[in-house]
C-alpha positions in Angstrom: 91.7 87.4 121.2 93.1 89.9 118.7 93.7 90.0 115.0 97.0 91.4 113.7 97.2 92.9 110.3 100.4 93.3 108.2 100.1 96.9 107.0 102.3 96.0 104.0 100.1 93.1 102.9 98.8 93.6 99.3 95.0 93.8 99.4 92.2 94.6 97.0 90.0 97.7 97.7 86.4 97.5 96.5 83.5 100.0 96.5 80.0 98.5 96.8 77.1 100.3 95.2 73.5 99.6 94.5 72.5 99.4 90.9 70.2 102.3 89.9 68.1 99.9 87.8 67.6 97.2 90.4 68.2 96.4 94.1 71.3 94.4 93.4 74.6 95.4 94.8 77.6 95.8 92.5 81.2 95.7 93.3 83.9 97.9 91.7 87.5 97.1 92.2 89.3 100.3 92.9 92.8 99.2 93.4 95.3 96.6 94.5 97.8 98.1 97.0 99.3 97.7 100.4 96.8 97.7 103.3 98.4 100.9 104.7 97.6 102.7 101.5 94.1 101.2 101.2 93.0 102.4 104.6 94.6 105.9 103.9 92.7 106.1 100.6 89.4 105.3 102.3 89.9 107.7 105.3 91.8 110.6 103.6 90.7 110.6 99.9 87.1 109.5 100.4 86.5 111.7 103.5 84.1 114.0 101.8 82.0 111.1 100.5 80.5 109.3 103.6 78.6 106.8 101.4 81.7 105.8 99.6 83.6 105.4 102.9 80.8 103.2 104.3 80.7 101.1 101.1 84.5 100.3 101.2 85.5 96.7 101.4 89.1 95.6 101.8 89.7 92.0 100.7 92.7 90.2 102.1 94.5 87.5 100.2 93.8 85.1 103.1 90.1 85.5 102.3 89.3 87.8 105.2 87.5 91.0 104.4 87.4 94.3 106.3 83.9 95.8 105.8 83.5 98.1 108.8 84.4 101.7 108.5 85.3 101.6 112.2 87.7 98.8 111.6 89.3 100.7 108.6 89.5 103.8 110.7 91.2 101.9 113.6 93.8 100.4 111.1 94.4 103.9 109.8 95.0 105.3 113.3 97.2 102.4 114.2 99.3 102.9 111.1 99.5 106.7 111.7 100.7 106.4 115.3 102.9 103.4 114.7 101.3 101.5 117.7 100.7 98.4 115.7 97.5 97.1 114.2 95.9 94.7 116.7 92.3 95.0 117.3 90.1 92.9 119.6 88.3 90.2 117.6 
């Protein structure tokens, strides 16, 4: 079984961080943009900040979320080489 992603689908990109005052996690909405641009932002613009890359969450309108940096990287590579965006589920 595989999951197909529409690279033009509008998604929300969040960064998850731990509060310095407590052990609670906080979410910060970074942007609402097409999936193709969201994965590029995480892989290209956040490349020098591994913690930020690892804390990236892409929320799909369907309710799915992409939380794994490996999944985000795979989507980025798929978009870059034009091979489609199917990944084994």
